[in-house]
N, C-alpha and C positions, 0 to 999 in steps of 0.2 A: 807439394800437393796442388793438384789442379782441379778446379770445379768446372764442370761443363753442364750447361743447361740445354736440353734437347726437347724438341717437340716430337712426340711419337704419334704415328697414325693409330687409328683404332686397332688395326691388325697387329702392328708392332707392339702396342700396349698389351694386347692379349698374349702375345708370345712371351713377353717379359713376365707377365703375371703367372703364366703356366710354368715357366722356368723357375720362378720364385717359389711356387707351391711345391713343385716336384723335388726341388733341392733343399727345401726347408729353410729358405732365407727369410729374414724378418722384414726386409724392405726391398722395394724395386731397385733402389740405388745399390744395395749389396748384390742383388742378382745381376745387374748390369756390369758391375765390377768383375764378377766371376765370368760372365759371358765374354768380356773383352779379352780375357786370357786365351781364348780359343783362336785368336787371329794372330797372324804373323805380319809384321810391318817391315818394309825395307825403305831406307832413306838413301836416295841417290841424288847427287847434285846435278843441276841442269845449267845450261848456258856457260859451261867451262870450255874455253877455246884453247886447244892444244896444251892442256894441263892435265896431269894425272892427280886427282884429288887424294886418293888413298894410296900413298907410297909408304 
């Protein structure tokens, strides 16, 4: 489990609040957890010289 503390701007806070209300979440934390699932992350190594990392 990872805990992250973030400072949301007023506009970002409103977006999270609306998402929370529309989707019937109890807390903003729960809403943010669900929102994160909409993103795709890629991890690519950098600074590898003449090596193939994924073989």
